[in-house]
C-alpha positions as CSV (number, residue, x, y, z in Angstrom):
1,X,-13.1,-4.1,-1.4
2,X,-10.9,-7.2,-1.1
3,X,-7.1,-7.3,-1.3
4,X,-6.8,-9.3,-4.6
5,X,-8.3,-9.2,-8.0
6,X,-8.3,-12.5,-9.8
7,X,-8.8,-13.2,-13.5
8,X,-10.9,-16.3,-13.9
9,X,-11.0,-18.0,-17.3
10,X,-12.8,-21.3,-18.3
11,X,-11.9,-23.8,-21.0
12,X,-14.4,-26.2,-22.5
13,X,-13.0,-28.4,-25.3
14,X,-10.0,-26.1,-25.7
15,X,-12.0,-22.9,-26.1
16,X,-10.8,-20.5,-23.4
17,X,-12.8,-17.4,-22.3
18,X,-13.7,-15.3,-19.3
19,X,-15.8,-17.1,-16.8
20,X,-19.4,-15.8,-17.1
21,X,-20.5,-13.5,-14.2
22,X,-23.6,-15.6,-13.4
23,X,-21.3,-18.8,-13.0
24,X,-19.1,-16.9,-10.6
25,X,-22.1,-15.6,-8.7
26,X,-23.7,-19.0,-8.3
27,X,-20.5,-20.7,-7.2
28,X,-19.5,-18.0,-4.7
29,X,-22.8,-18.0,-2.8
30,X,-21.9,-20.0,0.3
31,X,-25.2,-22.0,0.2
32,X,-23.9,-23.7,-3.0
33,X,-20.3,-24.3,-1.9
34,X,-20.8,-24.8,1.9
35,X,-17.2,-23.7,2.4
36,X,-16.4,-20.7,4.6
37,X,-13.1,-20.1,2.8
38,X,-15.0,-18.9,-0.2
39,X,-16.9,-16.3,1.9
40,X,-13.9,-14.0,1.0
41,X,-14.8,-13.9,-2.7
42,X,-16.9,-11.3,-4.5
43,X,-17.6,-11.6,-8.3
44,X,-17.1,-8.2,-9.9
45,X,-17.6,-8.8,-13.6
46,X,-17.3,-11.5,-16.3
47,X,-13.9,-13.1,-15.5
48,X,-13.1,-10.9,-12.5
49,X,-13.3,-12.0,-8.9
50,X,-12.1,-10.1,-5.8
51,X,-10.8,-12.2,-3.0
52,X,-9.2,-12.1,0.4
53,X,-5.8,-13.5,1.2
54,X,-7.2,-16.6,2.8
55,X,-8.6,-17.8,-0.5
56,X,-6.2,-20.3,-2.1
57,X,-6.3,-19.7,-5.9
58,X,-5.3,-23.3,-6.7
59,X,-8.0,-24.8,-4.5
60,X,-10.5,-22.3,-5.8
61,X,-9.7,-23.3,-9.4
62,X,-10.0,-27.0,-8.5
63,X,-13.3,-26.5,-6.7
64,X,-14.8,-24.2,-9.3
65,X,-13.8,-26.6,-12.1
66,X,-15.5,-29.5,-10.4
67,X,-18.6,-27.5,-9.7
68,X,-18.8,-26.0,-13.2
69,X,-18.2,-29.5,-14.8
70,X,-21.2,-30.9,-12.8
71,X,-23.5,-27.9,-13.2
72,X,-22.7,-26.2,-16.5
73,X,-20.5,-28.5,-18.5
74,X,-23.2,-30.5,-20.2
75,X,-21.2,-33.6,-20.0
76,X,-17.9,-31.9,-20.8
77,X,-15.0,-31.0,-18.4
78,X,-14.7,-27.3,-17.6
79,X,-11.1,-26.4,-16.8
80,X,-10.6,-23.2,-14.7
81,X,-7.5,-20.9,-15.0
82,X,-7.0,-18.3,-12.3
83,X,-4.3,-15.6,-12.2
84,X,-3.7,-12.5,-10.3
85,X,-4.9,-9.5,-12.3
86,X,-1.7,-7.9,-13.6
87,X,-0.2,-11.1,-14.8
88,X,1.2,-12.8,-11.6
89,X,0.2,-16.4,-11.2
90,X,-2.2,-17.1,-8.3
């Protein structure tokens, strides 16, 4: 549906894994982010997000990290790593 497939991983205390689908769903709903730039995102599966070209991957990672740290981190920082599916850095 969208032009890019992004691989989204999270790290909490050094443990890196695919971002849970429900976390991606919650973040990507505009009513949570309030940012129209993220309207061009569509969670597909655990750790997989489709996105349009106007979505800046670095900004997405930063915003998602902050949101997850506040909402899901239980007092721990949640780092987010995003790459283009296929190995290219996003």
